[in-house]
C-alpha positions, 0 to 999 in steps of 0.5 A: 159119491155112493152109488148104490148096487141095484136091488137085483145082480143083473149078471146073476140073472143074465148068466142063470137065463142063458144070456135069453132077455125074454126068458129073465123077463118072464122069470123076473115077472114071476118073481113079482108073483111070488113077492107079493104072496110072500108080501101078503104072508109075512104078517101071520101071527103063526112064526112057523109060517113067517119062516117057511114064507121067509125060506121059499123066497130066500131061494128064489132072490138069490136064484135070480141075484136079489141077495138083499132079499135073500139076506133079508129073508134069512133074518126072519128065518132065524128069527121070524118074531122079529117085526124090524126083520119084517120092515125091511123085507117088505122095504127091500121087496117095495126096492125090487118090484120099482127096479122090475117096473124100470126094467120092463120099460 
């Protein structure tokens, strides 16, 4: 049986937020907003804009422990014209949104 790791490393986030659950929730809420903006902008025709969006989200994702999203963003940053990377990026965002929604309950 294979158990998949959650899309956010909660131990990492806990360290980043000094164990304060209210700060962790606030950070996750802000990250949801940032991911929503990235989802809208990643479909841009301009590869330079796509690269910039990916770069910005890559750093934010690493900061909170969303390492699979950060990796996906790094692929877009390196090859912004690859539609497969964009699809993977959008899938990662959906996974993290669902994870955060379940975390808030």
